[in-house]
Structure formats: structure tokens, C-alpha cells
DRENPA-3360 file (N, C-alpha, C; in nm, 2 decimals, always signed):
BEGIN
1 = MQINVNDF = -0.86/-7.14/-1.22/-0.90/-7.24/-1.33/-0.96/-7.19/-1.44 ~ -0.93/-7.21/-1.55/-0.98/-7.15/-1.67/-1.01/-7.26/-1.76 ~ -1.14/-7.26/-1.86/-1.15/-7.33/-1.98/-1.18/-7.24/-2.09 ~ -1.14/-7.30/-2.20/-1.16/-7.22/-2.32/-1.30/-7.30/-2.35 ~ -1.38/-7.24/-2.43/-1.52/-7.31/-2.49/-1.47/-7.40/-2.58 ~ -1.38/-7.38/-2.64/-1.34/-7.47/-2.73/-1.26/-7.61/-2.70 ~ -1.21/-7.61/-2.57/-1.17/-7.72/-2.49/-1.26/-7.82/-2.48 ~ -1.22/-7.95/-2.46/-1.31/-8.07/-2.45/-1.31/-8.10/-2.31;
9 = VWVQLTRE = -1.44/-8.15/-2.28/-1.48/-8.21/-2.15/-1.54/-8.33/-2.15 ~ -1.55/-8.40/-2.04/-1.61/-8.52/-2.04/-1.71/-8.53/-1.93 ~ -1.83/-8.61/-1.98/-1.95/-8.63/-1.89/-1.99/-8.77/-1.90 ~ -2.07/-8.81/-1.79/-2.16/-8.93/-1.79/-2.30/-8.91/-1.83 ~ -2.35/-8.92/-1.92/-2.51/-8.87/-1.97/-2.59/-8.98/-1.87 ~ -2.67/-8.93/-1.81/-2.81/-8.98/-1.73/-2.87/-9.02/-1.87 ~ -3.02/-9.10/-1.81/-3.12/-9.13/-1.92/-3.17/-9.00/-1.98 ~ -3.18/-8.89/-1.89/-3.22/-8.77/-1.92/-3.15/-8.72/-2.03;
17 = GRATYADH = -3.02/-8.71/-2.00/-2.93/-8.65/-2.07/-2.91/-8.71/-2.23 ~ -2.93/-8.82/-2.21/-2.95/-8.92/-2.36/-3.07/-8.89/-2.45 ~ -3.16/-8.86/-2.37/-3.28/-8.80/-2.45/-3.28/-8.68/-2.47 ~ -3.19/-8.58/-2.41/-3.18/-8.45/-2.45/-3.09/-8.45/-2.57 ~ -2.96/-8.53/-2.56/-2.88/-8.53/-2.67/-2.97/-8.56/-2.81 ~ -3.04/-8.67/-2.79/-3.10/-8.72/-2.92/-3.24/-8.61/-2.98 ~ -3.30/-8.55/-2.86/-3.39/-8.42/-2.91/-3.33/-8.32/-2.95 ~ -3.21/-8.30/-2.92/-3.13/-8.18/-2.99/-3.11/-8.19/-3.14;
25 = FIDRNIEP = -3.08/-8.31/-3.18/-3.09/-8.32/-3.33/-3.21/-8.37/-3.43 ~ -3.30/-8.42/-3.35/-3.44/-8.45/-3.43/-3.52/-8.31/-3.41 ~ -3.51/-8.23/-3.31/-3.56/-8.10/-3.32/-3.51/-8.01/-3.45 ~ -3.41/-8.04/-3.49/-3.33/-7.99/-3.61/-3.34/-8.06/-3.73 ~ -3.42/-8.16/-3.72/-3.47/-8.26/-3.84/-3.32/-8.32/-3.90 ~ -3.23/-8.34/-3.81/-3.13/-8.43/-3.88/-3.08/-8.54/-3.80 ~ -3.04/-8.63/-3.85/-3.04/-8.78/-3.78/-2.91/-8.74/-3.66 ~ -2.95/-8.80/-3.57/-2.85/-8.79/-3.41/-2.73/-8.84/-3.43;
33 = QLLNEDER = -2.59/-8.79/-3.40/-2.49/-8.84/-3.41/-2.44/-8.91/-3.30 ~ -2.33/-9.01/-3.36/-2.33/-9.12/-3.23/-2.23/-9.03/-3.12 ~ -2.26/-9.11/-3.01/-2.18/-9.03/-2.88/-2.04/-9.07/-2.90 ~ -1.94/-8.98/-2.86/-1.83/-9.00/-2.86/-1.79/-9.04/-2.70 ~ -1.81/-9.20/-2.69/-1.83/-9.25/-2.56/-1.72/-9.37/-2.52 ~ -1.66/-9.35/-2.40/-1.56/-9.46/-2.38/-1.64/-9.58/-2.33 ~ -1.54/-9.68/-2.29/-1.64/-9.80/-2.23/-1.68/-9.78/-2.10 ~ -1.66/-9.68/-2.02/-1.70/-9.66/-1.91/-1.82/-9.57/-1.92;
41 = GFCRFQMF = -1.83/-9.52/-2.01/-1.96/-9.44/-2.03/-1.94/-9.29/-2.03 ~ -1.84/-9.23/-2.04/-1.78/-9.10/-2.02/-1.81/-9.06/-2.18 ~ -1.85/-8.93/-2.21/-1.91/-8.89/-2.34/-1.79/-8.75/-2.34 ~ -1.71/-8.74/-2.48/-1.65/-8.60/-2.49/-1.73/-8.54/-2.57 ~ -1.71/-8.41/-2.54/-1.77/-8.29/-2.61/-1.69/-8.18/-2.60 ~ -1.69/-8.09/-2.70/-1.63/-7.97/-2.69/-1.73/-7.89/-2.58 ~ -1.68/-7.79/-2.50/-1.76/-7.72/-2.40/-1.85/-7.62/-2.47 ~ -1.85/-7.57/-2.59/-1.92/-7.51/-2.66/-2.04/-7.60/-2.69;
49 = DLMNIFGP = -2.02/-7.72/-2.75/-2.13/-7.82/-2.79/-2.22/-7.85/-2.66 ~ -2.16/-7.89/-2.55/-2.19/-7.92/-2.45/-2.31/-7.83/-2.40 ~ -2.25/-7.69/-2.39/-2.37/-7.59/-2.35/-2.46/-7.57/-2.43 ~ -2.43/-7.58/-2.57/-2.55/-7.57/-2.66/-2.64/-7.67/-2.68 ~ -2.62/-7.80/-2.65/-2.71/-7.91/-2.64/-2.76/-7.92/-2.51 ~ -2.70/-7.92/-2.39/-2.77/-7.94/-2.28/-2.80/-7.81/-2.18 ~ -2.75/-7.70/-2.24/-2.75/-7.58/-2.16/-2.90/-7.53/-2.11 ~ -3.00/-7.54/-2.24/-3.13/-7.49/-2.20/-3.21/-7.58/-2.09;
57 = NENPLNPA = -3.15/-7.72/-2.07/-3.22/-7.79/-2.00/-3.14/-7.82/-1.85 ~ -3.06/-7.74/-1.84/-2.98/-7.75/-1.69/-3.02/-7.62/-1.62 ~ -3.14/-7.67/-1.51/-3.19/-7.59/-1.41/-3.23/-7.67/-1.31 ~ -3.25/-7.63/-1.18/-3.28/-7.72/-1.07/-3.40/-7.79/-1.07 ~ -3.48/-7.75/-1.17/-3.63/-7.80/-1.18/-3.64/-7.93/-1.26 ~ -3.55/-7.95/-1.34/-3.52/-8.04/-1.44/-3.42/-8.16/-1.39 ~ -3.44/-8.29/-1.44/-3.35/-8.39/-1.38/-3.22/-8.38/-1.45 ~ -3.12/-8.40/-1.38/-2.98/-8.40/-1.39/-2.95/-8.46/-1.55;
65 = QFEGNIIH = -2.88/-8.39/-1.63/-2.85/-8.43/-1.77/-2.70/-8.52/-1.72 ~ -2.64/-8.51/-1.64/-2.49/-8.57/-1.65/-2.50/-8.65/-1.50 ~ -2.45/-8.76/-1.48/-2.43/-8.83/-1.32/-2.38/-8.73/-1.22 ~ -2.43/-8.69/-1.14/-2.36/-8.63/-1.03/-2.36/-8.48/-1.06 ~ -2.41/-8.46/-1.19/-2.40/-8.29/-1.22/-2.25/-8.27/-1.24 ~ -2.17/-8.35/-1.27/-2.01/-8.35/-1.28/-1.96/-8.30/-1.42 ~ -1.89/-8.21/-1.45/-1.81/-8.20/-1.58/-1.70/-8.22/-1.54 ~ -1.61/-8.30/-1.61/-1.47/-8.35/-1.60/-1.41/-8.24/-1.69;
73 = IDEAPKA = -1.32/-8.17/-1.65/-1.26/-8.09/-1.74/-1.12/-8.14/-1.82 ~ -1.04/-8.18/-1.73/-0.89/-8.21/-1.79/-0.91/-8.35/-1.86 ~ -0.97/-8.45/-1.81/-0.99/-8.57/-1.91/-1.10/-8.65/-1.81 ~ -1.14/-8.77/-1.87/-1.22/-8.85/-1.79/-1.17/-8.92/-1.67 ~ -1.21/-8.94/-1.57/-1.15/-9.00/-1.43/-1.10/-9.13/-1.48 ~ -0.98/-9.16/-1.42/-0.91/-9.31/-1.44/-1.01/-9.40/-1.36 ~ -1.02/-9.52/-1.41/-1.09/-9.64/-1.35/-1.04/-9.64/-1.20;
% end
């Protein structure tokens, strides 16, 4: 399996992930962007943006940023 960093991925953010998302923009003194979120809570990001926003907080000592630590590559799972 391969993924291009420009491809889109889907995640369900945890409470900590939502805080990380907001802090990413606040730390840069810009207004947080609305999440591209579906009705089930799956958010769509380009892989590059996902790594840029959440990567610094992804380690075993921090709370999970995504539900189940899962990144869906092809599309958000069906209901």
C-alpha cells in the first residue's frame, strides 16, 4: 500500500485532537478553520496537513488525537 502526502485521509478526532487542531491555528495567530466533518464525525484532511497539525503531538505519552489511533486512507468507513 502506498499513499501520497497530497492524498486525502479521514479521521475521527478525539477531544484532545480537537484541542490540538484549534491550538495549531491559535499558535499562529490565525482564526481556526472549520473542520471538514461529515455527519458521523469523520474529518477529511490532506495527509500533509494531518502530519503538520497532529504529528508533533503523536507519541505514546500523549492522549490519542484520533479515535482508536486510526487513519482511514481510502475513504471514511460506511455506516
